[in-house]
C-alpha positions in Angstrom: -141.4 19.8 89.8 -139.0 17.0 90.7 -139.9 13.4 90.3 -139.9 10.6 92.9 -136.9 8.5 94.0 -135.4 5.9 91.7 -134.0 2.8 93.2 -131.4 0.7 91.4 -133.1 -2.5 90.7 -129.9 -4.5 90.4 -128.7 -3.9 94.0 -129.8 -2.7 97.4 -128.1 0.7 96.8 -130.5 3.6 96.4 -129.9 6.4 94.1 -131.5 9.6 93.0 -131.4 12.3 90.3 -129.4 15.4 91.2 -128.2 18.4 89.3 -124.6 19.0 90.3 -121.6 21.1 89.5 -118.5 19.1 88.4 -116.7 22.1 87.0 -116.9 25.8 87.8 -118.6 27.9 85.1 -121.9 29.1 83.6 -125.2 27.3 83.5 -123.8 24.9 80.9 -121.6 23.4 83.6 -124.6 22.0 85.4 -124.8 18.2 84.9 -127.5 15.6 85.7 -126.2 12.8 87.9 -128.6 9.9 87.5 -127.0 7.9 90.3 -126.4 10.3 93.1 -126.4 8.7 96.5 -129.4 9.4 98.7 -127.9 11.1 101.8 -127.8 9.4 105.2 -129.5 11.2 108.1 -128.0 12.5 111.3 -130.1 12.3 114.4 -131.3 15.9 113.9 -132.1 15.8 110.2 -135.0 15.0 108.1 -134.9 13.5 104.6 -137.1 15.7 102.4 -138.5 14.4 99.1 -138.2 17.7 97.1 -141.1 18.7 95.0 -139.8 22.3 94.4 -136.4 23.9 94.6 -135.7 27.6 94.9 -133.3 29.3 92.4 -131.5 32.4 93.6 -128.3 34.3 93.2 -126.5 32.2 95.8 -126.8 29.2 93.5 -125.3 31.1 90.6 -122.5 32.4 92.8 -121.5 28.9 93.9 -121.8 27.5 90.3 -119.6 30.3 89.0 -117.0 30.0 91.7 -117.6 33.3 93.4 -118.4 31.3 96.6 -115.8 28.5 96.6 -116.9 24.9 97.3 -115.2 21.6 96.8 -116.2 19.9 93.6 -118.5 18.2 92.8 -121.5 19.5 94.7 -125.2 19.4 94.3 -126.7 22.9 93.9 -129.5 24.5 95.9 -130.3 25.5 99.5 -134.0 26.1 99.4 -137.0 24.0 98.6 -140.3 22.4 99.5 -141.5 18.9 99.7 -142.6 15.9 101.9 -140.8 14.6 104.9 -139.9 10.9 104.2 -137.6 10.1 107.1 -136.7 11.7 110.4 -133.6 11.4 112.6 -133.8 9.7 116.0 -133.9 13.1 117.9 -136.6 14.7 115.7 -140.1 14.9 117.3 -141.3 18.2 115.7 -142.2 16.7 112.3 -143.1 13.2 111.0 -143.0 11.3 107.7 -145.7 12.6 105.4 -145.6 16.2 106.6 -145.4 19.0 103.9 -142.6 21.4 104.6 -140.5 24.2 103.1 -136.9 24.9 104.1 -134.2 27.5 103.8 -130.6 26.3 104.5 -127.3 28.1 104.8 -125.1 27.2 101.9 -125.7 24.6 99.2 -127.2 21.5 100.7 -128.5 20.0 97.5 -132.1 21.1 96.9 -131.6 20.4 93.1 -132.0 16.8 93.9 -134.8 14.4 94.5 -133.9 14.2 98.2 -132.2 16.6 100.6 -131.2 16.2 104.2 -132.4 19.2 106.2 -131.9 20.1 109.9 -135.3 19.9 111.5 -134.8 23.5 112.9 -134.7 24.8 109.2 -138.1 23.3 108.4 -141.4 25.3 108.2 -144.6 23.3 108.1 -147.1 24.0 105.3 -150.7 24.4 106.3 -153.2 22.0 104.7 -155.1 24.8 103.0 -151.9 26.1 101.2 -150.6 24.5 98.1 -147.0 23.4 98.3 -145.8 25.4 95.3 -147.3 28.6 96.7 -145.8 27.9 100.2 -142.4 27.2 98.6 -142.5 30.3 96.4 -143.5 32.5 99.4 -140.7 31.1 101.6 -137.8 31.1 99.1 -138.4 34.5 97.6 
């Protein structure tokens, strides 16, 4: 499980923890960025506070260089969590909603926060635990 957002107390800049790839290679090339920028929203995105991130072959392929991406990048394209902010054009979900998501390509689910297009979100029913919903959706 991923912990909550950390704000830098010495400035107004917000940061988060994120696992990123700075250099192509095996799992030893994953690094912890303790000061990754919290992404800014577009009008059709939601900021998700990640509680769970899916791990799949796509993640290993990007890390190993099989799928080429500009460095550095935050790994992960699937997850589950809580909607914290919504873009100006989003009416389908609201802050506080529990959701799971599947995105195309790495969008940074190995981070405390990820921007997700609202069309990629799936609501989690109240009677389903978030870990179970995330596991069912990502695998």
